[in-house]
SEDREN-897083 format. One record per residue (C-alpha): residue number from 1; x, y, z; residue in one letter. Coordinates in steps of 0.5 Angstrom, whole numbers, plus 500, padded with zeros to 3 digits. Example, Ala and Ser with C-alpha at 12.3 -4.5 7.8 and 13.67 -1.06 7.14 Angstrom:
BEGIN
[node 1, [525, 491, 516], a]
[node 2, [527, 498, 514], s]
This chain:
BEGIN
[node 1, [500, 500, 500], m]
[node 2, [503, 507, 498], t]
[node 3, [504, 511, 504], p]
[node 4, [500, 518, 505], p]
[node 5, [504, 524, 502], r]
[node 6, [506, 527, 509], v]
[node 7, [502, 532, 511], p]
[node 8, [507, 539, 512], f]
[node 9, [507, 546, 514], h]
[node 10, [504, 549, 508], r]
[node 11, [509, 553, 505], a]
[node 12, [507, 557, 499], t]
[node 13, [513, 561, 501], r]
[node 14, [520, 561, 502], r]
[node 15, [522, 559, 509], i]
[node 16, [527, 563, 513], a]
[node 17, [533, 558, 513], s]
[node 18, [537, 558, 519], l]
[node 19, [543, 554, 516], a]
[node 20, [549, 557, 513], a]
[node 21, [549, 557, 505], l]
[node 22, [553, 552, 502], t]
[node 23, [557, 554, 495], l]
[node 24, [553, 550, 490], v]
[node 25, [559, 549, 486], s]
[node 26, [562, 545, 492], a]
[node 27, [556, 540, 493], l]
[node 28, [554, 540, 485], a]
[node 29, [551, 533, 483], v]
[node 30, [554, 531, 476], p]
[node 31, [549, 535, 471], l]
[node 32, [544, 531, 469], l]
[node 33, [541, 533, 462], s]
[node 34, [535, 533, 459], a]
[node 35, [533, 530, 452], s]
[node 36, [531, 534, 446], p]
[node 37, [524, 536, 446], a]
[node 38, [520, 532, 441], s]
[node 39, [518, 539, 438], a]
[node 40, [521, 546, 437], s]
[node 41, [518, 552, 441], g]
[node 42, [517, 554, 448], p]
[node 43, [512, 551, 453], l]
[node 44, [507, 557, 453], r]
[node 45, [507, 556, 445], t]
[node 46, [504, 549, 446], h]
[node 47, [500, 550, 452], a]
[node 48, [496, 556, 448], a]
[node 49, [495, 552, 443], a]
[node 50, [491, 547, 447], r]
[node 51, [488, 554, 450], g]
[node 52, [491, 553, 456], k]
[node 53, [496, 556, 461], f]
[node 54, [503, 554, 463], i]
[node 55, [505, 558, 469], g]
[node 56, [510, 559, 474], f]
[node 57, [510, 562, 481], a]
[node 58, [514, 569, 481], a]
[node 59, [519, 571, 486], a]
[node 60, [521, 578, 486], t]
[node 61, [527, 578, 488], g]
[node 62, [530, 573, 482], p]
[node 63, [525, 577, 478], l]
[node 64, [529, 584, 479], a]
[node 65, [535, 581, 480], n]
[node 66, [537, 575, 475], e]
[node 67, [537, 576, 468], s]
[node 68, [537, 569, 467], a]
[node 69, [531, 568, 471], y]
[node 70, [527, 573, 468], r]
[node 71, [529, 571, 461], t]
[node 72, [526, 564, 462], i]
[node 73, [520, 567, 466], a]
[node 74, [518, 571, 460], q]
[node 75, [520, 565, 454], t]
[node 76, [517, 559, 457], e]
[node 77, [510, 562, 461], f]
[node 78, [504, 565, 459], n]
[node 79, [501, 565, 466], q]
[node 80, [504, 568, 473], v]
[node 81, [502, 567, 480], t]
[node 82, [506, 572, 485], a]
[node 83, [509, 567, 490], e]
[node 84, [508, 572, 496], n]
[node 85, [507, 579, 493], a]
[node 86, [500, 579, 494], m]
[node 87, [499, 575, 501], k]
[node 88, [496, 579, 506], w]
[node 89, [503, 580, 510], d]
[node 90, [506, 583, 504], a]
[node 91, [501, 588, 502], t]
[node 92, [497, 590, 508], e]
[node 93, [502, 589, 514], s]
[node 94, [498, 594, 519], s]
[node 95, [491, 596, 518], d]
[node 96, [491, 600, 512], n]
[node 97, [498, 601, 511], n]
[node 98, [499, 599, 504], w]
[node 99, [505, 596, 500], n]
[node 100, [503, 595, 493], f]
[node 101, [511, 595, 491], s]
[node 102, [511, 587, 490], g]
[node 103, [505, 586, 487], a]
[node 104, [505, 591, 482], d]
[node 105, [512, 589, 480], q]
[node 106, [509, 582, 478], v]
[node 107, [503, 585, 475], v]
[node 108, [507, 589, 470], n]
[node 109, [512, 584, 469], f]
[node 110, [506, 579, 466], a]
[node 111, [503, 586, 462], v]
[node 112, [510, 587, 459], a]
[node 113, [511, 580, 457], n]
[node 114, [503, 578, 455], n]
[node 115, [502, 573, 461], q]
[node 116, [496, 572, 466], q]
[node 117, [496, 574, 473], v]
[node 118, [493, 569, 478], h]
[node 119, [493, 573, 485], g]
[node 120, [494, 569, 491], h]
[node 121, [492, 569, 495], t]
[node 122, [487, 573, 500], l]
[node 123, [484, 569, 505], v]
[node 124, [489, 564, 508], w]
[node 125, [491, 562, 516], h]
[node 126, [499, 563, 514], n]
[node 127, [502, 570, 513], q]
[node 128, [496, 574, 516], t]
[node 129, [499, 579, 520], p]
[node 130, [497, 579, 528], g]
[node 131, [493, 585, 528], w]
[node 132, [488, 581, 523], v]
[node 133, [488, 575, 528], q]
[node 134, [486, 578, 535], g]
[node 135, [480, 582, 532], l]
[node 136, [473, 581, 534], g]
[node 137, [468, 578, 529], a]
[node 138, [465, 584, 526], t]
[node 139, [471, 588, 526], a]
[node 140, [475, 582, 523], m]
[node 141, [470, 581, 518], r]
[node 142, [470, 588, 516], s]
[node 143, [478, 588, 515], a]
[node 144, [477, 581, 511], m]
[node 145, [472, 586, 507], q]
[node 146, [477, 592, 507], d]
[node 147, [483, 588, 505], h]
[node 148, [479, 584, 499], i]
[node 149, [476, 590, 496], s]
[node 150, [482, 594, 496], t]
[node 151, [487, 589, 494], l]
[node 152, [482, 586, 488], v]
[node 153, [480, 592, 487], g]
[node 154, [486, 595, 485], r]
[node 155, [487, 591, 479], y]
[node 156, [480, 590, 477], a]
[node 157, [481, 594, 471], n]
[node 158, [487, 590, 469], n]
[node 159, [486, 586, 464], a]
[node 160, [492, 581, 465], a]
[node 161, [489, 580, 472], v]
[node 162, [484, 574, 471], v]
[node 163, [483, 570, 477], s]
[node 164, [484, 570, 485], w]
[node 165, [485, 565, 490], d]
[node 166, [480, 567, 494], v]
[node 167, [480, 562, 500], v]
[node 168, [486, 558, 501], n]
[node 169, [487, 551, 505], e]
[node 170, [480, 551, 509], v]
[node 171, [480, 543, 511], f]
[node 172, [484, 539, 515], e]
[node 173, [487, 532, 512], e]
[node 174, [481, 528, 515], n]
[node 175, [476, 533, 511], g]
[node 176, [474, 537, 517], s]
[node 177, [474, 545, 517], f]
[node 178, [481, 547, 519], r]
[node 179, [481, 550, 526], s]
[node 180, [484, 557, 523], s]
[node 181, [483, 564, 527], f]
[node 182, [478, 565, 521], w]
[node 183, [474, 559, 523], y]
[node 184, [474, 560, 530], n]
[node 185, [472, 568, 530], t]
[node 186, [467, 567, 524], l]
[node 187, [465, 560, 523], g]
[node 188, [464, 557, 516], q]
[node 189, [461, 564, 514], s]
[node 190, [467, 567, 512], f]
[node 191, [469, 563, 506], i]
[node 192, [462, 565, 502], a]
[node 193, [463, 572, 505], d]
[node 194, [470, 572, 502], a]
[node 195, [467, 570, 495], f]
[node 196, [462, 575, 495], r]
[node 197, [467, 581, 497], y]
[node 198, [471, 578, 491], a]
[node 199, [466, 578, 486], r]
[node 200, [464, 585, 488], a]
[node 201, [471, 588, 488], a]
[node 202, [472, 585, 480], d]
[node 203, [466, 582, 477], p]
[node 204, [470, 579, 472], d]
[node 205, [475, 575, 475], a]
[node 206, [475, 568, 476], r]
[node 207, [475, 566, 484], l]
[node 208, [478, 560, 486], c]
[node 209, [478, 556, 492], i]
[node 210, [485, 552, 493], n]
[node 211, [488, 547, 497], d]
[node 212, [493, 541, 498], y]
[node 213, [493, 534, 499], n]
[node 214, [487, 534, 494], v]
[node 215, [489, 532, 488], e]
[node 216, [486, 524, 489], g]
[node 217, [480, 522, 491], i]
[node 218, [480, 522, 498], n]
[node 219, [477, 525, 505], a]
[node 220, [480, 532, 504], k]
[node 221, [478, 532, 497], s]
[node 222, [471, 530, 498], t]
[node 223, [470, 535, 503], a]
[node 224, [472, 541, 498], m]
[node 225, [467, 538, 493], y]
[node 226, [462, 538, 498], n]
[node 227, [463, 545, 500], l]
[node 228, [464, 548, 493], v]
[node 229, [457, 544, 491], q]
[node 230, [454, 547, 497], s]
[node 231, [457, 554, 496], l]
[node 232, [454, 554, 488], r]
[node 233, [448, 552, 490], a]
[node 234, [447, 558, 495], q]
[node 235, [449, 562, 489], n]
[node 236, [456, 564, 492], v]
[node 237, [461, 565, 486], p]
[node 238, [466, 560, 487], v]
[node 239, [468, 559, 479], d]
[node 240, [474, 555, 480], c]
[node 241, [478, 550, 484], v]
[node 242, [485, 549, 485], g]
[node 243, [489, 543, 487], l]
[node 244, [496, 545, 489], q]
[node 245, [499, 538, 487], t]
[node 246, [506, 538, 492], h]
[node 247, [508, 531, 491], l]
[node 248, [514, 527, 493], s]
[node 249, [516, 521, 488], t]
[node 250, [517, 517, 495], q]
[node 251, [510, 517, 496], y]
[node 252, [507, 515, 489], g]
[node 253, [503, 519, 484], f]
[node 254, [495, 520, 485], p]
[node 255, [492, 515, 480], n]
[node 256, [486, 518, 480], d]
[node 257, [488, 526, 479], l]
[node 258, [484, 526, 472], q]
[node 259, [478, 523, 475], q]
[node 260, [478, 528, 481], n]
[node 261, [479, 533, 476], m]
[node 262, [473, 531, 472], q]
[node 263, [468, 530, 478], r]
[node 264, [470, 537, 480], f]
[node 265, [468, 540, 473], a]
[node 266, [462, 537, 473], a]
[node 267, [459, 542, 478], l]
[node 268, [460, 547, 473], g]
[node 269, [467, 550, 475], v]
[node 270, [474, 551, 472], q]
[node 271, [479, 547, 475], v]
[node 272, [487, 548, 475], r]
[node 273, [493, 545, 478], i]
[node 274, [496, 551, 481], t]
[node 275, [502, 550, 485], e]
[node 276, [506, 543, 483], v]
[node 277, [513, 541, 484], d]
[node 278, [515, 534, 485], i]
[node 279, [520, 533, 490], r]
[node 280, [525, 527, 490], i]
[node 281, [530, 524, 495], p]
[node 282, [537, 527, 495], m]
[node 283, [541, 526, 492], p]
[node 284, [539, 526, 484], r]
[node 285, [540, 520, 480], t]
[node 286, [538, 519, 473], t]
[node 287, [533, 514, 475], a]
[node 288, [530, 519, 480], k]
[node 289, [530, 524, 474], d]
[node 290, [526, 519, 470], t]
[node 291, [521, 518, 476], t]
[node 292, [520, 525, 477], q]
[node 293, [519, 526, 469], a]
[node 294, [514, 521, 469], t]
[node 295, [510, 525, 475], y]
[node 296, [510, 531, 471], y]
[node 297, [508, 528, 465], r]
[node 298, [502, 525, 468], n]
[node 299, [500, 531, 471], v]
[node 300, [500, 535, 464], i]
[node 301, [497, 529, 461], n]
[node 302, [491, 529, 466], a]
[node 303, [490, 537, 465], c]
[node 304, [490, 536, 458], n]
[node 305, [485, 531, 458], a]
[node 306, [480, 535, 462], v]
[node 307, [477, 540, 458], t]
[node 308, [475, 545, 464], a]
[node 309, [482, 544, 466], c]
[node 310, [485, 551, 465], a]
[node 311, [493, 550, 466], g]
[node 312, [498, 548, 470], v]
[node 313, [502, 553, 475], t]
[node 314, [509, 550, 477], i]
[node 315, [511, 553, 483], w]
[node 316, [517, 556, 481], g]
[node 317, [521, 553, 475], f]
[node 318, [529, 553, 478], t]
[node 319, [531, 549, 484], d]
[node 320, [536, 555, 485], r]
[node 321, [529, 558, 488], h]
[node 322, [525, 553, 491], s]
[node 323, [522, 552, 498], w]
[node 324, [522, 545, 499], v]
[node 325, [530, 544, 501], p]
[node 326, [528, 549, 507], d]
[node 327, [522, 544, 509], t]
[node 328, [524, 537, 507], f]
[node 329, [532, 537, 508], p]
[node 330, [533, 530, 505], s]
[node 331, [529, 532, 499], e]
[node 332, [529, 537, 493], g]
[node 333, [531, 538, 486], a]
[node 334, [523, 539, 485], a]
[node 335, [523, 543, 479], l]
[node 336, [524, 543, 471], i]
[node 337, [530, 547, 471], y]
[node 338, [536, 546, 476], d]
[node 339, [540, 551, 480], e]
[node 340, [544, 553, 474], n]
[node 341, [537, 554, 470], y]
[node 342, [539, 548, 465], q]
[node 343, [533, 544, 463], q]
[node 344, [532, 537, 466], k]
[node 345, [528, 531, 464], p]
[node 346, [522, 534, 467], s]
[node 347, [522, 540, 463], y]
[node 348, [522, 535, 456], t]
[node 349, [516, 531, 460], a]
[node 350, [513, 538, 461], v]
[node 351, [514, 540, 454], h]
[node 352, [513, 533, 450], d]
[node 353, [506, 533, 454], a]
[node 354, [504, 539, 452], l]
[node 355, [506, 539, 444], a]
[node 356, [503, 532, 444], g]
[node 357, [496, 531, 440], p]
[node 358, [490, 534, 442], t]
[node 359, [484, 530, 443], p]
[node 360, [478, 533, 440], g]
[node 361, [471, 534, 444], d]
[node 362, [465, 535, 440], t]
[node 363, [459, 534, 445], q]
[node 364, [455, 540, 448], a]
[node 365, [453, 541, 454], p]
[node 366, [446, 539, 456], t]
[node 367, [440, 545, 456], t]
[node 368, [440, 550, 462], p]
[node 369, [434, 550, 466], g]
[node 370, [429, 556, 465], t]
[node 371, [431, 561, 469], p]
[node 372, [428, 564, 475], v]
[node 373, [428, 571, 476], a]
[node 374, [428, 575, 483], s]
[node 375, [430, 582, 486], g]
[node 376, [426, 585, 480], v]
[node 377, [427, 593, 481], t]
[node 378, [425, 599, 476], s]
[node 379, [432, 598, 473], s]
[node 380, [435, 591, 474], g]
[node 381, [433, 583, 475], v]
[node 382, [437, 578, 478], s]
[node 383, [437, 571, 475], l]
[node 384, [438, 563, 476], s]
[node 385, [438, 557, 473], w]
[node 386, [439, 549, 474], t]
[node 387, [446, 547, 472], a]
[node 388, [447, 544, 465], s]
[node 389, [452, 538, 465], t]
[node 390, [458, 535, 460], d]
[node 391, [461, 530, 458], n]
[node 392, [468, 534, 460], v]
[node 393, [465, 540, 464], g]
[node 394, [461, 546, 463], v]
[node 395, [465, 553, 463], t]
[node 396, [460, 558, 463], g]
[node 397, [454, 560, 461], y]
[node 398, [451, 566, 456], d]
[node 399, [445, 570, 458], i]
[node 400, [441, 572, 452], l]
[node 401, [436, 578, 453], r]
[node 402, [430, 580, 448], a]
[node 403, [425, 586, 448], p]
[node 404, [417, 585, 450], g]
[node 405, [413, 579, 451], t]
[node 406, [414, 576, 444], s]
[node 407, [418, 578, 438], g]
[node 408, [424, 581, 437], g]
[node 409, [431, 577, 437], s]
[node 410, [435, 574, 442], f]
[node 411, [442, 578, 443], t]
[node 412, [447, 576, 448], q]
[node 413, [448, 581, 454], v]
[node 414, [453, 578, 459], g]
[node 415, [457, 571, 461], t]
[node 416, [457, 568, 468], s]
[node 417, [461, 562, 470], t]
[node 418, [456, 560, 476], t]
[node 419, [448, 559, 475], t]
[node 420, [446, 566, 477], s]
[node 421, [447, 573, 473], f]
[node 422, [444, 580, 475], s]
[node 423, [442, 584, 469], d]
[node 424, [442, 592, 470], s]
[node 425, [440, 598, 466], g]
[node 426, [434, 596, 464], l]
[node 427, [428, 601, 463], s]
[node 428, [422, 602, 468], a]
[node 429, [415, 599, 467], n]
[node 430, [418, 595, 461], t]
[node 431, [418, 587, 460], s]
[node 432, [424, 583, 458], y]
[node 433, [425, 576, 456], r]
[node 434, [431, 572, 458], y]
[node 435, [434, 565, 455], q]
[node 436, [441, 562, 458], v]
[node 437, [445, 557, 454], r]
[node 438, [451, 553, 457], a]
[node 439, [458, 553, 454], r]
[node 440, [465, 548, 455], d]
[node 441, [472, 549, 454], a]
[node 442, [472, 546, 447], a]
[node 443, [467, 552, 445], g]
[node 444, [461, 547, 444], n]
[node 445, [454, 550, 445], v]
[node 446, [448, 548, 449], s]
[node 447, [441, 549, 446], s]
[node 448, [438, 555, 449], a]
[node 449, [434, 554, 455], s]
[node 450, [426, 556, 456], s]
[node 451, [425, 564, 456], a]
[node 452, [423, 567, 463], v]
[node 453, [419, 574, 462], t]
[node 454, [421, 580, 466], v]
[node 455, [417, 587, 467], t]
[node 456, [421, 592, 471], t]
[node 457, [417, 596, 476], t]
[node 458, [416, 603, 475], g]
[node 459, [421, 606, 479], g]
[node 460, [422, 612, 483], t]
[node 461, [427, 617, 479], g]
[node 462, [430, 619, 485], d]
[node 463, [437, 622, 484], t]
[node 464, [437, 627, 490], q]
[node 465, [442, 625, 495], a]
[node 466, [441, 626, 502], p]
[node 467, [444, 631, 506], s]
[node 468, [450, 631, 509], t]
[node 469, [450, 628, 517], p]
[node 470, [452, 633, 522], s]
[node 471, [455, 634, 529], n]
[node 472, [459, 628, 529], l]
[node 473, [463, 627, 536], a]
[node 474, [466, 621, 539], a]
[node 475, [465, 618, 547], s]
[node 476, [467, 613, 551], g]
[node 477, [474, 612, 548], t]
[node 478, [478, 607, 551], t]
[node 479, [485, 603, 550], s]
[node 480, [481, 599, 544], s]
[node 481, [475, 602, 542], g]
[node 482, [470, 609, 541], t]
[node 483, [463, 610, 541], s]
[node 484, [460, 615, 535], l]
[node 485, [454, 619, 534], s]
[node 486, [452, 625, 530], w]
[node 487, [445, 628, 527], s]
[node 488, [441, 625, 523], a]
[node 489, [441, 627, 515], s]
[node 490, [434, 628, 511], s]
[node 491, [433, 626, 504], d]
[node 492, [427, 627, 499], n]
[node 493, [425, 620, 500], v]
[node 494, [428, 617, 505], g]
[node 495, [435, 615, 509], v]
[node 496, [437, 608, 509], t]
[node 497, [443, 608, 512], g]
[node 498, [450, 611, 514], y]
[node 499, [457, 609, 512], d]
[node 500, [463, 610, 517], i]
[node 501, [470, 612, 515], l]
[node 502, [476, 612, 519], r]
[node 503, [483, 614, 517], a]
[node 504, [490, 613, 521], p]
[node 505, [493, 619, 525], g]
[node 506, [491, 626, 526], t]
[node 507, [493, 628, 519], s]
[node 508, [494, 625, 512], g]
[node 509, [493, 617, 510], g]
[node 510, [486, 615, 507], s]
[node 511, [479, 614, 509], f]
[node 512, [477, 607, 508], t]
[node 513, [470, 605, 510], q]
[node 514, [470, 600, 517], v]
[node 515, [463, 600, 518], g]
[node 516, [455, 602, 517], t]
[node 517, [449, 603, 521], s]
[node 518, [442, 604, 520], t]
[node 519, [442, 609, 526], t]
[node 520, [446, 615, 528], t]
[node 521, [451, 612, 532], s]
[node 522, [456, 607, 532], f]
[node 523, [461, 603, 536], s]
[node 524, [468, 602, 533], d]
[node 525, [473, 596, 536], s]
[node 526, [479, 593, 536], g]
[node 527, [483, 599, 536], l]
[node 528, [490, 600, 538], s]
[node 529, [492, 603, 545], a]
[node 530, [495, 611, 545], s]
[node 531, [493, 612, 538], t]
[node 532, [490, 617, 534], s]
[node 533, [484, 616, 529], y]
[node 534, [480, 620, 525], r]
[node 535, [472, 619, 523], y]
[node 536, [467, 621, 518], q]
[node 537, [460, 619, 516], v]
[node 538, [456, 619, 510], r]
[node 539, [449, 618, 509], a]
[node 540, [445, 613, 503], r]
[node 541, [439, 613, 501], d]
[node 542, [435, 607, 498], a]
[node 543, [437, 609, 490], a]
[node 544, [444, 609, 492], g]
[node 545, [445, 616, 492], n]
[node 546, [450, 618, 497], v]
[node 547, [451, 625, 501], s]
[node 548, [458, 629, 503], a]
[node 549, [462, 627, 508], v]
[node 550, [461, 629, 515], s]
[node 551, [465, 634, 519], n]
[node 552, [472, 630, 522], t]
[node 553, [473, 628, 529], v]
[node 554, [479, 626, 531], t]
[node 555, [480, 620, 537], v]
[node 556, [486, 619, 541], t]
[node 557, [485, 612, 544], t]
[node 558, [488, 611, 552], t]
[node 559, [494, 608, 554], g]
[node 560, [491, 601, 557], g]
[node 561, [493, 597, 562], g]
[node 562, [498, 592, 564], t]
[node 563, [502, 588, 559], g]
[node 564, [504, 581, 558], g]
[node 565, [504, 575, 553], c]
[node 566, [503, 567, 553], t]
[node 567, [506, 562, 548], a]
[node 568, [502, 555, 547], a]
[node 569, [505, 551, 541], a]
[node 570, [502, 545, 537], t]
[node 571, [506, 539, 534], l]
[node 572, [503, 540, 527], q]
[node 573, [506, 534, 524], t]
[node 574, [512, 529, 526], q]
[node 575, [516, 524, 522], w]
[node 576, [522, 519, 524], q]
[node 577, [527, 524, 523], t]
[node 578, [524, 531, 524], g]
[node 579, [517, 535, 526], y]
[node 580, [514, 541, 525], v]
[node 581, [511, 546, 531], m]
[node 582, [505, 550, 528], e]
[node 583, [502, 554, 531], p]
[node 584, [506, 557, 536], v]
[node 585, [501, 562, 538], r]
[node 586, [503, 568, 542], v]
[node 587, [497, 572, 546], t]
[node 588, [497, 579, 549], n]
[node 589, [494, 577, 556], s]
[node 590, [495, 584, 559], g]
[node 591, [490, 590, 558], t]
[node 592, [494, 594, 554], s]
[node 593, [497, 593, 547], s]
[node 594, [505, 591, 546], i]
[node 595, [509, 592, 541], s]
[node 596, [514, 587, 541], s]
[node 597, [514, 580, 544], w]
[node 598, [520, 575, 545], t]
[node 599, [518, 567, 546], v]
[node 600, [524, 562, 548], t]
[node 601, [524, 554, 548], f]
[node 602, [528, 549, 549], t]
[node 603, [530, 544, 544], l]
[node 604, [532, 536, 546], p]
[node 605, [540, 534, 545], s]
[node 606, [541, 533, 538], g]
[node 607, [535, 537, 536], h]
[node 608, [537, 542, 530], t]
[node 609, [533, 547, 528], l]
[node 610, [532, 548, 520], t]
[node 611, [527, 553, 519], g]
[node 612, [522, 558, 521], s]
[node 613, [517, 563, 519], w]
[node 614, [513, 569, 522], n]
[node 615, [519, 570, 527], a]
[node 616, [526, 571, 528], v]
[node 617, [529, 566, 531], l]
[node 618, [536, 565, 534], s]
[node 619, [540, 559, 538], v]
[node 620, [544, 559, 543], s]
[node 621, [546, 551, 545], g]
[node 622, [539, 548, 546], q]
[node 623, [536, 555, 547], t]
[node 624, [532, 558, 542], v]
[node 625, [529, 565, 542], t]
[node 626, [524, 567, 537], a]
[node 627, [522, 575, 536], r]
[node 628, [516, 578, 533], n]
[node 629, [518, 579, 525], a]
[node 630, [517, 586, 523], a]
[node 631, [509, 585, 522], y]
[node 632, [507, 582, 527], n]
[node 633, [510, 585, 534], g]
[node 634, [503, 590, 535], n]
[node 635, [498, 586, 539], l]
[node 636, [492, 589, 542], g]
[node 637, [490, 586, 549], a]
[node 638, [487, 579, 547], g]
[node 639, [490, 579, 541], q]
[node 640, [494, 574, 538], s]
[node 641, [499, 571, 532], t]
[node 642, [503, 565, 531], t]
[node 643, [509, 563, 528], f]
[node 644, [512, 556, 526], g]
[node 645, [519, 552, 525], f]
[node 646, [521, 545, 523], q]
[node 647, [527, 541, 527], v]
[node 648, [531, 535, 525], s]
[node 649, [532, 530, 530], r]
[node 650, [536, 523, 531], p]
[node 651, [532, 518, 527], n]
[node 652, [528, 514, 533], g]
[node 653, [528, 520, 538], n]
[node 654, [520, 522, 539], t]
[node 655, [522, 528, 543], a]
[node 656, [520, 535, 541], t]
[node 657, [521, 542, 543], a]
[node 658, [519, 544, 550], s]
[node 659, [518, 550, 555], g]
[node 660, [515, 556, 551], f]
[node 661, [515, 562, 555], t]
[node 662, [513, 569, 553], c]
[node 663, [516, 576, 555], a]
[node 664, [515, 583, 553], t]
[node 665, [519, 589, 553], p]
């Protein structure tokens, strides 16, 4: 029986190695060259001929500093995923403190080289700053919405940015929901909310759920399948399923990969391989390279055989820049180029699988169900319908509209990758008919559904904005919150609510929406002690008219009380010669904010630290000192953050690190 792939700390980022760097030339294996490819042309040419992408995860360092890296990246690939530059810790390390430099670098590179960009990742339990992790439910949901709206919205009008990993790694290996700070604070609903926020920020982007160890049919992938099916039944805009596909040759290939992708495709979603790398036990040999090449060929062939598989992204492309050796010290050489940017046999396998013959799909999807109309207004309507099925997979739907209750021609007015669509810009007191037809990736189109007739309402014609709210004032300010009140606005029809805006400091910075209220008061929480904030309020009416903003009120939170912290470590996974501790949860146990923390713990004799994340670690004998990273030292009272590390140990030794203590300055 093939052993399962080892559960591992998800590192879709480079783990900071604590080992000294070794000169490559001193330990280089003999060059194992790839056989010549069976057809000319780079990978991207053959992928595009199939209507698919072949992508790579871009690291901003070598993208800026290594010409060989850039040359291969622009020549061989037609898709780019930002390895780290679009994650929360890289883009918003503190509340409303945005840094788009790395993300813009990746997007600009893609635009210059005619490549599509996949955004990675919006909501994840790792690489999310501590200021988010310790928020209460209302503030956390607001922070999530603001982060998604700002990051996705920044690139919504950039044609190169076509898709996003909205939520990442929400399941445990047994198929239960991961006990993350997202789940523990917000429950399962954070997943649907995240997708809806992303759709609002970019109506045209393809929105994906992504996870690892879901390549084959197992408890985890089945839980993911059931979740996607349930979310789509609730009209949650899940368009795409990502299978990360971090594999190791010593644990066998998931031979039901194609079957698994096809069952997801039958739900009407796109599928894709998002982070493939295939590690081998070191050192490299010709036999191991051959096995690795076979695995890569199998992955490409599985995607080729499933029309709804959009493409394959390799997590990096050169062994010179791979997260694998830091996480699996006895394994490596996981990518298709070696450390010296030479093609390996696995490159040839990918090339030849993409360049091979393409089987044709000529079977059209079944006819969608008759659309059902809801939410009819004077200018719009929402439509939903029963999904079509297809021998390979439905990739989307065309929405057709005709004027009146009879006669006239149907014309296409939109598309959808889900079983719902909202049409706007209609005339009041007017009838329209709608039909829907399904498409697959081969271009086959179903028959049009039966028509539904919709008559818009009379409309109000209201274009007058409410008056400006006035007399905004703050009261009851504490070390972590404040209460706001203001005088009501008036409106020719009626005020429906207020938006509350907040900016950092006493001047400068941008105002962003932090909440709404249907009354003339609002309480904001999760603030930092001894910190200034500015607030404004604006009014809304039912027609969507928005008033000017109110006067600005400045609030400075109090200093809070005593400080202190605790540290609690969890053994995530272990094997004969090592283990991963994650999360090590650091919690502010005092009543005032802290700006830094230090955790100490002890390694058993013979144990060696091999990597860490979300903290800066130093070692003295067997004592390890972990200090906060630049982005997770600030914790409000009761807030927490996490870090993790990996250790190697003598074979057969079952002891683990212990004696975790936490201190603040």
